[in-house]
PDBQT receptor file of N, H, CA, C and O in Angstrom, charges set to zero:
ATOM      1  N   UNK A   1      -0.057  -9.167   7.230  1.00  0.00    +0.000 N 
ATOM      2  CA  UNK A   1       1.304  -8.680   7.307  1.00  0.00    +0.000 C 
ATOM      3  C   UNK A   1       1.272  -7.157   7.262  1.00  0.00    +0.000 C 
ATOM      4  O   UNK A   1       0.678  -6.569   6.358  1.00  0.00    +0.000 OA
ATOM      5  N   UNK A   2       1.898  -6.537   8.216  1.00  0.00    +0.000 N 
ATOM      6  H   UNK A   2       2.381  -7.015   8.950  1.00  0.00    +0.000 HD
ATOM      7  CA  UNK A   2       2.021  -5.090   8.217  1.00  0.00    +0.000 C 
ATOM      8  C   UNK A   2       3.258  -4.708   7.417  1.00  0.00    +0.000 C 
ATOM      9  O   UNK A   2       4.358  -5.203   7.663  1.00  0.00    +0.000 OA
ATOM     10  N   UNK A   3       3.056  -3.827   6.468  1.00  0.00    +0.000 N 
ATOM     11  H   UNK A   3       2.162  -3.425   6.268  1.00  0.00    +0.000 HD
ATOM     12  CA  UNK A   3       4.146  -3.424   5.580  1.00  0.00    +0.000 C 
ATOM     13  C   UNK A   3       4.665  -2.062   6.033  1.00  0.00    +0.000 C 
ATOM     14  O   UNK A   3       3.886  -1.118   6.168  1.00  0.00    +0.000 OA
ATOM     15  N   UNK A   4       5.981  -1.949   6.272  1.00  0.00    +0.000 N 
ATOM     16  H   UNK A   4       6.614  -2.715   6.163  1.00  0.00    +0.000 HD
ATOM     17  CA  UNK A   4       6.540  -0.655   6.694  1.00  0.00    +0.000 C 
ATOM     18  C   UNK A   4       6.337   0.427   5.630  1.00  0.00    +0.000 C 
ATOM     19  O   UNK A   4       6.153   0.129   4.450  1.00  0.00    +0.000 OA
ATOM     20  N   UNK A   5       6.374   1.677   6.067  1.00  0.00    +0.000 N 
ATOM     21  H   UNK A   5       6.523   1.919   7.025  1.00  0.00    +0.000 HD
ATOM     22  CA  UNK A   5       6.109   2.802   5.187  1.00  0.00    +0.000 C 
ATOM     23  C   UNK A   5       7.092   2.868   4.016  1.00  0.00    +0.000 C 
ATOM     24  O   UNK A   5       6.682   3.144   2.889  1.00  0.00    +0.000 OA
ATOM     25  N   UNK A   6       8.367   2.623   4.262  1.00  0.00    +0.000 N 
ATOM     26  H   UNK A   6       8.700   2.399   5.178  1.00  0.00    +0.000 HD
ATOM     27  CA  UNK A   6       9.332   2.688   3.164  1.00  0.00    +0.000 C 
ATOM     28  C   UNK A   6       9.065   1.604   2.124  1.00  0.00    +0.000 C 
ATOM     29  O   UNK A   6       9.290   1.817   0.932  1.00  0.00    +0.000 OA
ATOM     30  N   UNK A   7       8.585   0.436   2.572  1.00  0.00    +0.000 N 
ATOM     31  H   UNK A   7       8.402   0.263   3.540  1.00  0.00    +0.000 HD
ATOM     32  CA  UNK A   7       8.241  -0.624   1.629  1.00  0.00    +0.000 C 
ATOM     33  C   UNK A   7       6.996  -0.239   0.830  1.00  0.00    +0.000 C 
ATOM     34  O   UNK A   7       6.904  -0.538  -0.360  1.00  0.00    +0.000 OA
ATOM     35  N   UNK A   8       6.043   0.420   1.482  1.00  0.00    +0.000 N 
ATOM     36  H   UNK A   8       6.117   0.662   2.449  1.00  0.00    +0.000 HD
ATOM     37  CA  UNK A   8       4.843   0.887   0.779  1.00  0.00    +0.000 C 
ATOM     38  C   UNK A   8       5.225   1.893  -0.311  1.00  0.00    +0.000 C 
ATOM     39  O   UNK A   8       4.691   1.860  -1.420  1.00  0.00    +0.000 OA
ATOM     40  N   UNK A   9       6.149   2.777   0.023  1.00  0.00    +0.000 N 
ATOM     41  H   UNK A   9       6.583   2.804   0.923  1.00  0.00    +0.000 HD
ATOM     42  CA  UNK A   9       6.601   3.755  -0.966  1.00  0.00    +0.000 C 
ATOM     43  C   UNK A   9       7.300   3.075  -2.133  1.00  0.00    +0.000 C 
ATOM     44  O   UNK A   9       7.131   3.484  -3.281  1.00  0.00    +0.000 OA
ATOM     45  N   UNK A  10       8.088   2.034  -1.848  1.00  0.00    +0.000 N 
ATOM     46  H   UNK A  10       8.225   1.701  -0.915  1.00  0.00    +0.000 HD
ATOM     47  CA  UNK A  10       8.735   1.271  -2.913  1.00  0.00    +0.000 C 
ATOM     48  C   UNK A  10       7.697   0.618  -3.818  1.00  0.00    +0.000 C 
ATOM     49  O   UNK A  10       7.828   0.634  -5.042  1.00  0.00    +0.000 OA
ATOM     50  N   UNK A  11       6.664   0.043  -3.204  1.00  0.00    +0.000 N 
ATOM     51  H   UNK A  11       6.558   0.030  -2.209  1.00  0.00    +0.000 HD
ATOM     52  CA  UNK A  11       5.595  -0.599  -3.975  1.00  0.00    +0.000 C 
ATOM     53  C   UNK A  11       4.940   0.419  -4.897  1.00  0.00    +0.000 C 
ATOM     54  O   UNK A  11       4.745   0.158  -6.084  1.00  0.00    +0.000 OA
ATOM     55  N   UNK A  12       4.604   1.577  -4.348  1.00  0.00    +0.000 N 
ATOM     56  H   UNK A  12       4.762   1.789  -3.383  1.00  0.00    +0.000 HD
ATOM     57  CA  UNK A  12       3.910   2.591  -5.150  1.00  0.00    +0.000 C 
ATOM     58  C   UNK A  12       4.784   3.141  -6.266  1.00  0.00    +0.000 C 
ATOM     59  O   UNK A  12       4.293   3.401  -7.365  1.00  0.00    +0.000 OA
ATOM     60  N   UNK A  13       6.065   3.319  -6.000  1.00  0.00    +0.000 N 
ATOM     61  H   UNK A  13       6.464   3.108  -5.108  1.00  0.00    +0.000 HD
ATOM     62  CA  UNK A  13       6.944   3.855  -7.048  1.00  0.00    +0.000 C 
ATOM     63  C   UNK A  13       7.172   2.827  -8.151  1.00  0.00    +0.000 C 
ATOM     64  O   UNK A  13       7.172   3.175  -9.332  1.00  0.00    +0.000 OA
ATOM     65  N   UNK A  14       7.370   1.547  -7.772  1.00  0.00    +0.000 N 
ATOM     66  H   UNK A  14       7.370   1.264  -6.813  1.00  0.00    +0.000 HD
ATOM     67  CA  UNK A  14       7.540   0.515  -8.801  1.00  0.00    +0.000 C 
ATOM     68  C   UNK A  14       6.254   0.318  -9.594  1.00  0.00    +0.000 C 
ATOM     69  O   UNK A  14       6.292   0.093 -10.804  1.00  0.00    +0.000 OA
ATOM     70  N   UNK A  15       5.115   0.405  -8.912  1.00  0.00    +0.000 N 
ATOM     71  H   UNK A  15       5.083   0.588  -7.929  1.00  0.00    +0.000 HD
ATOM     72  CA  UNK A  15       3.832   0.281  -9.603  1.00  0.00    +0.000 C 
ATOM     73  C   UNK A  15       3.651   1.428 -10.596  1.00  0.00    +0.000 C 
ATOM     74  O   UNK A  15       3.153   1.220 -11.703  1.00  0.00    +0.000 OA
ATOM     75  N   UNK A  16       4.050   2.627 -10.206  1.00  0.00    +0.000 N 
ATOM     76  H   UNK A  16       4.454   2.796  -9.307  1.00  0.00    +0.000 HD
ATOM     77  CA  UNK A  16       3.945   3.779 -11.102  1.00  0.00    +0.000 C 
ATOM     78  C   UNK A  16       4.872   3.625 -12.311  1.00  0.00    +0.000 C 
ATOM     79  O   UNK A  16       4.587   4.149 -13.388  1.00  0.00    +0.000 OA
ATOM     80  N   UNK A  17       5.979   2.906 -12.126  1.00  0.00    +0.000 N 
ATOM     81  H   UNK A  17       6.211   2.480 -11.251  1.00  0.00    +0.000 HD
ATOM     82  CA  UNK A  17       6.910   2.660 -13.230  1.00  0.00    +0.000 C 
ATOM     83  C   UNK A  17       6.453   1.524 -14.143  1.00  0.00    +0.000 C 
ATOM     84  O   UNK A  17       7.080   1.260 -15.168  1.00  0.00    +0.000 OA
ATOM     85  N   UNK A  18       5.356   0.848 -13.771  1.00  0.00    +0.000 N 
ATOM     86  H   UNK A  18       4.846   1.063 -12.938  1.00  0.00    +0.000 HD
ATOM     87  CA  UNK A  18       4.805  -0.209 -14.612  1.00  0.00    +0.000 C 
ATOM     88  C   UNK A  18       5.325  -1.605 -14.309  1.00  0.00    +0.000 C 
ATOM     89  O   UNK A  18       5.138  -2.522 -15.109  1.00  0.00    +0.000 OA
ATOM     90  N   UNK A  19       5.975  -1.777 -13.166  1.00  0.00    +0.000 N 
ATOM     91  H   UNK A  19       6.128  -1.032 -12.516  1.00  0.00    +0.000 HD
ATOM     92  CA  UNK A  19       6.476  -3.105 -12.783  1.00  0.00    +0.000 C 
ATOM     93  C   UNK A  19       5.285  -3.955 -12.344  1.00  0.00    +0.000 C 
ATOM     94  O   UNK A  19       4.479  -3.495 -11.535  1.00  0.00    +0.000 OA
ATOM     95  N   UNK A  20       5.152  -5.178 -12.853  1.00  0.00    +0.000 N 
ATOM     96  H   UNK A  20       5.807  -5.551 -13.510  1.00  0.00    +0.000 HD
ATOM     97  CA  UNK A  20       4.030  -6.046 -12.453  1.00  0.00    +0.000 C 
ATOM     98  C   UNK A  20       4.070  -6.372 -10.955  1.00  0.00    +0.000 C 
ATOM     99  O   UNK A  20       5.140  -6.420 -10.347  1.00  0.00    +0.000 OA
ATOM    100  N   UNK A  21       2.886  -6.595 -10.372  1.00  0.00    +0.000 N 
ATOM    101  H   UNK A  21       2.017  -6.556 -10.865  1.00  0.00    +0.000 HD
ATOM    102  CA  UNK A  21       2.794  -6.868  -8.940  1.00  0.00    +0.000 C 
ATOM    103  C   UNK A  21       3.602  -8.090  -8.533  1.00  0.00    +0.000 C 
ATOM    104  O   UNK A  21       4.226  -8.082  -7.471  1.00  0.00    +0.000 OA
ATOM    105  N   UNK A  22       3.607  -9.135  -9.346  1.00  0.00    +0.000 N 
ATOM    106  H   UNK A  22       3.100  -9.141 -10.208  1.00  0.00    +0.000 HD
ATOM    107  CA  UNK A  22       4.365 -10.341  -9.002  1.00  0.00    +0.000 C 
ATOM    108  C   UNK A  22       5.862 -10.037  -8.926  1.00  0.00    +0.000 C 
ATOM    109  O   UNK A  22       6.556 -10.564  -8.057  1.00  0.00    +0.000 OA
ATOM    110  N   UNK A  23       6.354  -9.206  -9.816  1.00  0.00    +0.000 N 
ATOM    111  H   UNK A  23       5.789  -8.778 -10.522  1.00  0.00    +0.000 HD
ATOM    112  CA  UNK A  23       7.770  -8.840  -9.806  1.00  0.00    +0.000 C 
ATOM    113  C   UNK A  23       8.092  -7.964  -8.588  1.00  0.00    +0.000 C 
ATOM    114  O   UNK A  23       9.144  -8.120  -7.968  1.00  0.00    +0.000 OA
ATOM    115  N   UNK A  24       7.191  -7.053  -8.253  1.00  0.00    +0.000 N 
ATOM    116  H   UNK A  24       6.337  -6.926  -8.757  1.00  0.00    +0.000 HD
ATOM    117  CA  UNK A  24       7.389  -6.217  -7.064  1.00  0.00    +0.000 C 
ATOM    118  C   UNK A  24       7.466  -7.113  -5.830  1.00  0.00    +0.000 C 
ATOM    119  O   UNK A  24       8.337  -6.929  -4.979  1.00  0.00    +0.000 OA
ATOM    120  N   UNK A  25       6.559  -8.080  -5.732  1.00  0.00    +0.000 N 
ATOM    121  H   UNK A  25       5.851  -8.230  -6.423  1.00  0.00    +0.000 HD
ATOM    122  CA  UNK A  25       6.540  -8.998  -4.590  1.00  0.00    +0.000 C 
ATOM    123  C   UNK A  25       7.859  -9.754  -4.478  1.00  0.00    +0.000 C 
ATOM    124  O   UNK A  25       8.378  -9.939  -3.377  1.00  0.00    +0.000 OA
ATOM    125  N   UNK A  26       8.400 -10.189  -5.604  1.00  0.00    +0.000 N 
ATOM    126  H   UNK A  26       7.979 -10.039  -6.498  1.00  0.00    +0.000 HD
ATOM    127  CA  UNK A  26       9.682 -10.899  -5.588  1.00  0.00    +0.000 C 
ATOM    128  C   UNK A  26      10.810  -9.983  -5.127  1.00  0.00    +0.000 C 
ATOM    129  O   UNK A  26      11.655 -10.388  -4.329  1.00  0.00    +0.000 OA
ATOM    130  N   UNK A  27      10.826  -8.770  -5.619  1.00  0.00    +0.000 N 
ATOM    131  H   UNK A  27      10.140  -8.441  -6.268  1.00  0.00    +0.000 HD
ATOM    132  CA  UNK A  27      11.915  -7.836  -5.294  1.00  0.00    +0.000 C 
ATOM    133  C   UNK A  27      11.948  -7.446  -3.825  1.00  0.00    +0.000 C 
ATOM    134  O   UNK A  27      13.023  -7.328  -3.237  1.00  0.00    +0.000 OA
ATOM    135  N   UNK A  28      10.775  -7.245  -3.226  1.00  0.00    +0.000 N 
ATOM    136  H   UNK A  28       9.901  -7.341  -3.703  1.00  0.00    +0.000 HD
ATOM    137  CA  UNK A  28      10.751  -6.769  -1.839  1.00  0.00    +0.000 C 
ATOM    138  C   UNK A  28      10.412  -7.870  -0.841  1.00  0.00    +0.000 C 
ATOM    139  O   UNK A  28      10.314  -7.616   0.359  1.00  0.00    +0.000 OA
ATOM    140  N   UNK A  29      10.232  -9.096  -1.339  1.00  0.00    +0.000 N 
ATOM    141  H   UNK A  29      10.311  -9.303  -2.314  1.00  0.00    +0.000 HD
ATOM    142  CA  UNK A  29       9.951 -10.259  -0.478  1.00  0.00    +0.000 C 
ATOM    143  C   UNK A  29       8.670 -10.064   0.325  1.00  0.00    +0.000 C 
ATOM    144  O   UNK A  29       8.658 -10.208   1.548  1.00  0.00    +0.000 OA
ATOM    145  N   UNK A  30       7.607  -9.737  -0.376  1.00  0.00    +0.000 N 
ATOM    146  H   UNK A  30       7.617  -9.619  -1.369  1.00  0.00    +0.000 HD
ATOM    147  CA  UNK A  30       6.289  -9.586   0.231  1.00  0.00    +0.000 C 
ATOM    148  C   UNK A  30       5.298 -10.422  -0.580  1.00  0.00    +0.000 C 
ATOM    149  O   UNK A  30       5.619 -10.878  -1.677  1.00  0.00    +0.000 OA
ATOM    150  N   UNK A  31       4.111 -10.619  -0.047  1.00  0.00    +0.000 N 
ATOM    151  H   UNK A  31       3.850 -10.248   0.845  1.00  0.00    +0.000 HD
ATOM    152  CA  UNK A  31       3.106 -11.390  -0.771  1.00  0.00    +0.000 C 
ATOM    153  C   UNK A  31       2.507 -10.559  -1.900  1.00  0.00    +0.000 C 
ATOM    154  O   UNK A  31       2.491  -9.329  -1.846  1.00  0.00    +0.000 OA
ATOM    155  N   UNK A  32       2.020 -11.247  -2.913  1.00  0.00    +0.000 N 
ATOM    156  H   UNK A  32       2.033 -12.246  -2.957  1.00  0.00    +0.000 HD
ATOM    157  CA  UNK A  32       1.380 -10.535  -4.027  1.00  0.00    +0.000 C 
ATOM    158  C   UNK A  32       0.124  -9.828  -3.566  1.00  0.00    +0.000 C 
ATOM    159  O   UNK A  32      -0.223  -8.771  -4.092  1.00  0.00    +0.000 OA
ATOM    160  N   UNK A  33      -0.569 -10.404  -2.578  1.00  0.00    +0.000 N 
ATOM    161  H   UNK A  33      -0.288 -11.263  -2.150  1.00  0.00    +0.000 HD
ATOM    162  CA  UNK A  33      -1.781  -9.765  -2.060  1.00  0.00    +0.000 C 
ATOM    163  C   UNK A  33      -1.454  -8.440  -1.382  1.00  0.00    +0.000 C 
ATOM    164  O   UNK A  33      -2.173  -7.457  -1.557  1.00  0.00    +0.000 OA
ATOM    165  N   UNK A  34      -0.372  -8.411  -0.608  1.00  0.00    +0.000 N 
ATOM    166  H   UNK A  34       0.212  -9.210  -0.466  1.00  0.00    +0.000 HD
ATOM    167  CA  UNK A  34       0.033  -7.165   0.056  1.00  0.00    +0.000 C 
ATOM    168  C   UNK A  34       0.431  -6.120  -0.977  1.00  0.00    +0.000 C 
ATOM    169  O   UNK A  34       0.094  -4.944  -0.839  1.00  0.00    +0.000 OA
ATOM    170  N   UNK A  35       1.144  -6.547  -2.003  1.00  0.00    +0.000 N 
ATOM    171  H   UNK A  35       1.417  -7.502  -2.115  1.00  0.00    +0.000 HD
ATOM    172  CA  UNK A  35       1.552  -5.621  -3.061  1.00  0.00    +0.000 C 
ATOM    173  C   UNK A  35       0.322  -5.057  -3.758  1.00  0.00    +0.000 C 
ATOM    174  O   UNK A  35       0.240  -3.852  -3.995  1.00  0.00    +0.000 OA
ATOM    175  N   UNK A  36      -0.632  -5.917  -4.085  1.00  0.00    +0.000 N 
ATOM    176  H   UNK A  36      -0.566  -6.896  -3.892  1.00  0.00    +0.000 HD
ATOM    177  CA  UNK A  36      -1.850  -5.458  -4.759  1.00  0.00    +0.000 C 
ATOM    178  C   UNK A  36      -2.619  -4.473  -3.880  1.00  0.00    +0.000 C 
ATOM    179  O   UNK A  36      -3.143  -3.472  -4.369  1.00  0.00    +0.000 OA
ATOM    180  N   UNK A  37      -2.683  -4.763  -2.584  1.00  0.00    +0.000 N 
ATOM    181  H   UNK A  37      -2.257  -5.575  -2.187  1.00  0.00    +0.000 HD
ATOM    182  CA  UNK A  37      -3.401  -3.891  -1.649  1.00  0.00    +0.000 C 
ATOM    183  C   UNK A  37      -2.807  -2.484  -1.631  1.00  0.00    +0.000 C 
ATOM    184  O   UNK A  37      -3.531  -1.496  -1.749  1.00  0.00    +0.000 OA
ATOM    185  N   UNK A  38      -1.490  -2.401  -1.483  1.00  0.00    +0.000 N 
ATOM    186  H   UNK A  38      -0.902  -3.204  -1.387  1.00  0.00    +0.000 HD
ATOM    187  CA  UNK A  38      -0.857  -1.090  -1.365  1.00  0.00    +0.000 C 
ATOM    188  C   UNK A  38      -0.668  -0.404  -2.708  1.00  0.00    +0.000 C 
ATOM    189  O   UNK A  38      -0.609   0.825  -2.759  1.00  0.00    +0.000 OA
ATOM    190  N   UNK A  39      -0.573  -1.153  -3.786  1.00  0.00    +0.000 N 
ATOM    191  H   UNK A  39      -0.621  -2.151  -3.744  1.00  0.00    +0.000 HD
ATOM    192  CA  UNK A  39      -0.454  -0.547  -5.105  1.00  0.00    +0.000 C 
ATOM    193  C   UNK A  39      -1.766   0.116  -5.516  1.00  0.00    +0.000 C 
ATOM    194  O   UNK A  39      -1.764   1.126  -6.220  1.00  0.00    +0.000 OA
ATOM    195  N   UNK A  40      -2.885  -0.455  -5.073  1.00  0.00    +0.000 N 
ATOM    196  H   UNK A  40      -2.887  -1.275  -4.500  1.00  0.00    +0.000 HD
ATOM    197  CA  UNK A  40      -4.196   0.079  -5.446  1.00  0.00    +0.000 C 
ATOM    198  C   UNK A  40      -4.674   1.212  -4.550  1.00  0.00    +0.000 C 
ATOM    199  O   UNK A  40      -5.632   1.904  -4.894  1.00  0.00    +0.000 OA
ATOM    200  N   UNK A  41      -4.025   1.415  -3.411  1.00  0.00    +0.000 N 
ATOM    201  H   UNK A  41      -3.247   0.853  -3.132  1.00  0.00    +0.000 HD
ATOM    202  CA  UNK A  41      -4.442   2.486  -2.495  1.00  0.00    +0.000 C 
ATOM    203  C   UNK A  41      -4.105   3.847  -3.081  1.00  0.00    +0.000 C 
ATOM    204  O   UNK A  41      -2.999   4.061  -3.579  1.00  0.00    +0.000 OA
ATOM    205  N   UNK A  42      -5.053   4.756  -3.021  1.00  0.00    +0.000 N 
ATOM    206  H   UNK A  42      -5.951   4.583  -2.616  1.00  0.00    +0.000 HD
ATOM    207  CA  UNK A  42      -4.789   6.111  -3.487  1.00  0.00    +0.000 C 
ATOM    208  C   UNK A  42      -4.264   6.977  -2.350  1.00  0.00    +0.000 C 
ATOM    209  O   UNK A  42      -3.377   7.806  -2.553  1.00  0.00    +0.000 OA
ATOM    210  N   UNK A  43      -4.808   6.787  -1.165  1.00  0.00    +0.000 N 
ATOM    211  H   UNK A  43      -5.529   6.113  -1.000  1.00  0.00    +0.000 HD
ATOM    212  CA  UNK A  43      -4.400   7.581  -0.012  1.00  0.00    +0.000 C 
ATOM    213  C   UNK A  43      -4.075   6.612   1.120  1.00  0.00    +0.000 C 
ATOM    214  O   UNK A  43      -4.941   5.856   1.561  1.00  0.00    +0.000 OA
ATOM    215  N   UNK A  44      -2.824   6.632   1.594  1.00  0.00    +0.000 N 
ATOM    216  H   UNK A  44      -2.121   7.246   1.236  1.00  0.00    +0.000 HD
ATOM    217  CA  UNK A  44      -2.426   5.677   2.631  1.00  0.00    +0.000 C 
ATOM    218  C   UNK A  44      -2.498   6.263   4.033  1.00  0.00    +0.000 C 
ATOM    219  O   UNK A  44      -2.071   5.618   4.991  1.00  0.00    +0.000 OA
ATOM    220  N   UNK A  45      -3.021   7.457   4.171  1.00  0.00    +0.000 N 
ATOM    221  H   UNK A  45      -3.368   7.981   3.393  1.00  0.00    +0.000 HD
ATOM    222  CA  UNK A  45      -3.134   8.029   5.513  1.00  0.00    +0.000 C 
ATOM    223  C   UNK A  45      -4.296   7.350   6.248  1.00  0.00    +0.000 C 
ATOM    224  O   UNK A  45      -5.265   6.924   5.619  1.00  0.00    +0.000 OA
ATOM    225  N   UNK A  46      -4.199   7.251   7.559  1.00  0.00    +0.000 N 
ATOM    226  H   UNK A  46      -3.412   7.596   8.070  1.00  0.00    +0.000 HD
ATOM    227  CA  UNK A  46      -5.287   6.614   8.308  1.00  0.00    +0.000 C 
ATOM    228  C   UNK A  46      -6.565   7.426   8.202  1.00  0.00    +0.000 C 
ATOM    229  O   UNK A  46      -6.528   8.644   8.024  1.00  0.00    +0.000 OA
ATOM    230  N   UNK A  47      -7.678   6.750   8.312  1.00  0.00    +0.000 N 
ATOM    231  H   UNK A  47      -7.707   5.761   8.457  1.00  0.00    +0.000 HD
ATOM    232  CA  UNK A  47      -8.978   7.424   8.233  1.00  0.00    +0.000 C 
ATOM    233  C   UNK A  47      -9.134   8.363   9.419  1.00  0.00    +0.000 C 
ATOM    234  O   UNK A  47      -8.803   7.997  10.547  1.00  0.00    +0.000 OA
ATOM    235  N   UNK A  48      -9.637   9.576   9.174  1.00  0.00    +0.000 N 
ATOM    236  H   UNK A  48      -9.906   9.873   8.258  1.00  0.00    +0.000 HD
ATOM    237  CA  UNK A  48      -9.823  10.502  10.295  1.00  0.00    +0.000 C 
ATOM    238  C   UNK A  48     -10.942  10.004  11.219  1.00  0.00    +0.000 C 
ATOM    239  O   UNK A  48     -11.862   9.323  10.767  1.00  0.00    +0.000 OA
ATOM    240  N   UNK A  49     -10.866  10.335  12.480  1.00  0.00    +0.000 N 
ATOM    241  H   UNK A  49     -10.119  10.889  12.848  1.00  0.00    +0.000 HD
ATOM    242  CA  UNK A  49     -11.929   9.903  13.395  1.00  0.00    +0.000 C 
ATOM    243  C   UNK A  49     -13.244  10.585  13.058  1.00  0.00    +0.000 C 
ATOM    244  O   UNK A  49     -13.269  11.743  12.642  1.00  0.00    +0.000 OA
ATOM    245  N   UNK A  50     -14.317   9.867  13.239  1.00  0.00    +0.000 N 
ATOM    246  H   UNK A  50     -14.296   8.926  13.577  1.00  0.00    +0.000 HD
ATOM    247  CA  UNK A  50     -15.630  10.427  12.960  1.00  0.00    +0.000 C 
ATOM    248  C   UNK A  50     -16.027  11.344  14.105  1.00  0.00    +0.000 C 
ATOM    249  O   UNK A  50     -15.771  11.024  15.266  1.00  0.00    +0.000 OA
ATOM    250  N   UNK A  51     -16.648  12.482  13.799  1.00  0.00    +0.000 N 
ATOM    251  H   UNK A  51     -16.855  12.742  12.856  1.00  0.00    +0.000 HD
ATOM    252  CA  UNK A  51     -17.077  13.390  14.872  1.00  0.00    +0.000 C 
ATOM    253  C   UNK A  51     -18.227  12.757  15.659  1.00  0.00    +0.000 C 
ATOM    254  O   UNK A  51     -19.052  12.026  15.109  1.00  0.00    +0.000 OA
ATOM    255  N   UNK A  52     -18.259  13.053  16.944  1.00  0.00    +0.000 N 
ATOM    256  H   UNK A  52     -17.589  13.647  17.391  1.00  0.00    +0.000 HD
ATOM    257  CA  UNK A  52     -19.332  12.542  17.790  1.00  0.00    +0.000 C 
ATOM    258  C   UNK A  52     -20.639  13.227  17.415  1.00  0.00    +0.000 C 
ATOM    259  O   UNK A  52     -20.666  14.416  17.096  1.00  0.00    +0.000 OA
ATOM    260  N   UNK A  53     -21.713  12.463  17.458  1.00  0.00    +0.000 N 
ATOM    261  H   UNK A  53     -21.691  11.498  17.716  1.00  0.00    +0.000 HD
ATOM    262  CA  UNK A  53     -23.010  13.043  17.124  1.00  0.00    +0.000 C 
ATOM    263  C   UNK A  53     -23.498  13.897  18.289  1.00  0.00    +0.000 C 
ATOM    264  O   UNK A  53     -23.373  13.526  19.456  1.00  0.00    +0.000 OA
ATOM    265  N   UNK A  54     -24.049  15.033  17.939  1.00  0.00    +0.000 N 
ATOM    266  H   UNK A  54     -24.151  15.334  16.991  1.00  0.00    +0.000 HD
ATOM    267  CA  UNK A  54     -24.601  15.932  18.963  1.00  0.00    +0.000 C 
ATOM    268  C   UNK A  54     -26.090  15.681  19.108  1.00  0.00    +0.000 C 
ATOM    269  O   UNK A  54     -26.782  15.316  18.158  1.00  0.00    +0.000 OA
ATOM    270  N   UNK A  55     -26.545  15.883  20.293  1.00  0.00    +0.000 N 
ATOM    271  H   UNK A  55     -25.983  16.180  21.065  1.00  0.00    +0.000 HD
ATOM    272  CA  UNK A  55     -27.979  15.686  20.545  1.00  0.00    +0.000 C 
ATOM    273  C   UNK A  55     -28.756  16.905  20.225  1.00  0.00    +0.000 C 
ATOM    274  O   UNK A  55     -29.978  16.916  20.378  1.00  0.00    +0.000 OA
TER     275      UNK A  55
């Protein structure tokens, strides 16, 4: 399940407030696994592309 950015921000803010993952999942209607995934992420920006190797 792809979680929209605003939902990710909600997850992170509720997690910072100490709301349990199961309660967050109930409030935003997402799976507990998705909540755990995004609550544990420190940086949600996509990984930068790796530079090409030079010969």
